[in-house]
N, C-alpha and C positions, 0 to 999 in steps of 0.2 A: 543430385541427392536432396531430399527434403532436409531442410535445416534441423528439424527435431530428431532425424535419423543420424546426425552427426555423432560420432563416438564421444566427443566431448560434452554432449548435451544429455541431461537427465530430466525426466518429468517426475513430479511428486503429487500424489493425491493425499487423502486424509489417513491413508494407512502406510504411506511411505513411497518408495519408488514404483513406477508403474510402467508398463510397456505399451499400453493402449490408453486412449482419451475417453474416460467414462462420461456418460450423459448426464450424471446427476450433480456434477460440480465442475468447477474450473480448475485444471491442474496447473501447477506452477512449473515452469521450464527454467532450469538452472544449469550452469556449468557443473561438471563433476568436480568434487573437491580436489584441489591441487591443480586444476586447469589454469593455464595463464595465457592462453591464446588471446590476443587482443580482439580479433574478430569475433570470436565466440562470447567473450565478456561483453563487448559492445552490444551484440545482437540480443543477447538475453536480458542485459539491463534496459535496453531501449524497448524491448517487447514488454517486459514487466511494467515499466514506466507508463508506456501508452495504454496498456490494459488498465492500470490504476487510474490514470487520468480520464479515460472513458467512462469508468464506473463512477468517479467523482461526479462527473456531468450527468450521468444518469440519475444519481441520488439527489442531485440539485433539482432536476426535472420532477421527480417524484414528490419532492417536498416543497415545490413552489406551485401553489394553487394558481391556475391561469386567471381567476377572477381578481386576485389582488397582486399578482406578480407576473402578468403576461409578458412583458418585454424581457424581464430577467430570466423567465423560463425559456423564452425563445432563444436567447443567447446561449444558455446552458445546452439546449438541444443542438444548437450549431456546433459547440464544442464536442458534444457526444458524437455527432457525425464526423467531425474532423479526426478524432482519435480513433474512432472505429475504422475509418478508411485507412489511416496511417498504419494501424495495426495489421491490416490486410496487406498493405504494401511491404511491411517489414517481413511478414511470413512469406510473401511471394518472392521477394529479393533474395532471402536467405542470408547466410553469414557473410559479411563483408570481408574483403581482404584488408590487411593492415593499411594499405595505401588509401583505401576508400573510407576508412573509419571516420576521419574528420568530416567529410561530407555527409556521411550516413548519419553520424550523431547530431551534426548541426541542424539537419531537417527536424530532427525530434525536438531539440532545443528551441528552435524558431516556433515550433507549434505550441510548446509549453509556456513560453514567456507571455503571450497575451492572455492565457488562462490564468497565470499568476496575478496579472493586473485585474482580471475580472474578479477573482477571489478576494483581492484587497478591496476592491470597490464594493463588493457584496457585503464583506465583513463590516465596513464602515456604515453601509446603509442599514444593515440589520441592527448593528449596535445603537445607531441613532434613532431608529424607529422609522426611517424613511421607507425601509423594506419590511413587509409583514408575512414573511415566508415561514416555513416550519423548519428552517435550517438554524441551528444554533450558531451564534457568532463564533463559538469555539470551534465548531465543525469547519466554517469557512477558513479560520485561521490555521486549523490543523491540516487541512488539505493544501492550503498555500505553502506551509512549511515542507510538506512532502514534495510538492511540485518544484519548489526551490531546490530542494535536496537533490532531485533527480537532474535537474539542469547542471548543478555543480558536479555531479557524478559524471555526467556525459562529457563536460568540459574537460575534466580530468583524464577521461579516456582518450580524448583527442590529442593529448600530449603523449600518449603511448603508455601512461601509468595505469596499471590494472589493479594496483593494491587497494585493499580496504584498510583504513587506518583505525586502530583499535579505539582511541578516544572519541573519534568522530562517530563511529558506528554505535558505540555505547551511549553517547548522549542523545544522538538522534533516535535510536531504538527505544531507550527507557522512557523518553518523553512520549513517544508515540504509543507505546504500550499503556502508559498512564492514561492518555486520553481515550484509548479504546475501552479501558476498563470503566471509565466514567460514562462512556456512551452506552455500553451495555447495561450498566446498572440503571440508567435512566430510561431505557427502552424496554426493559422487562416489566411484565405485569407486576404491580405492587404486591400482588399475592405470592409472588415468587421470592419470598423473603430470604431464603438460604442462598439463592443464587445472587440476589442483589447484594447481600452481605459480602459473598465471595468476591464479587466484582469490585466493590469498594476497597476490599483488603488488597486486591491485586493493584489497584490504583495507588494506594498508599505505599505499597512495597516498591513500585517502580518509581514514584516520586521521590522516595528516600534514596533509591539507587542513583537516580539522576543527580541529586543533590551531593551525595558523597563522591561520585564519579567527577563532577565538576569541580570539586574541592581538591581533587587529586588523590583520593583514597582508591586503592586497587579493589575493585568488586567484580572482576571479570568472572570468577567461578560462580559467584552468587547470581550474577546477571544471566549466565548460561542456564543455570538450574531453574531460576525463576521464569525464563523464557520457555523452557521445556514445560513448565507447569501451566502457564497461561495458554500455550499452544494446545496442550492436552484439554484444558477447560473449554477453549473456543471450539476445538474439534468435537467434543461431546455436546456442546451447546448447539452447534449449527445442525447437527443431526436431529437434536430434539426439537429445534425450531421447525425444520423441514417436516418432521413426522407430526407436528402438532402436540407433542407431549410437554412442551415448554411454552407457557403463555407469555406472549410478548407482542410488541408492535415492531419487531425487528424483521425487515425484509430479508428472506433467506440469502438473497444476493449479497446484502451488506454483511451478513453474518459470515458468509464464506469469504468475502473481501478481507474482513479483519482476520480471519484464520490465516489466509495467504500471506498477508503482511507480517504476521508473527513468524511464519515459516521462513520467509525472507530474511527477517531479522536474525534468526538462529543460524541460517546459512551463512550471512555475513560475519557473525561472531566467530564462526569456525574457520573463517579465511583471514581473520585480522592479522596484521603484523604490528 
């Protein structure tokens, strides 16, 4: 049986659950709410992580002019190939049994660790001026934090623990949504003033939620509501970007990438303990 046909798996597109894979976007494959099977949780999180890592590498390639960042771009291309191949292997292998999960997850972690080191090195080079790419230092650091988080999550799954812990999910997600909002604001055409303003407001909202959550204030309900709002904003925006009705320099693949990460955050919030 194909892994995505497993009754414990569900796919989501921009309109919600789907039964087929549309051609105009990348769907998100997640466990059904309430699912606790270790193999399913490991397979879906490993798959999501590899897809995100492959796209990070793709974005670096797109933002590194070969004339000024040839070697660094070549490294990013190599990581793109590594994670593209690993994603194919995950799809081909299917859902692992509980006994195989440690080996299965270790392979993904071992692929991510060198990418974390690369992102750290690129962040330092871009910040110091040694690297002259079009990648913001914040984007290098943002993608590093995501990669480290996925390593930590997969290591947790190796122990048999499938739970998402509320404070960790909230702190990770609100910080990521804050970054996303800043990225969108700075990539929109300056004439898109209303959208730019909305993006900055989302950034401030999630920054405040991160700060209050870190200080111990219970903001769960507000975080869920704000995540719904930013997911709706990203969904509408990516459609406008694809249709050319929103002026920006946002690659449609990046816009859809940000949308899928918001959907994943919302899904994790609903699973938290």
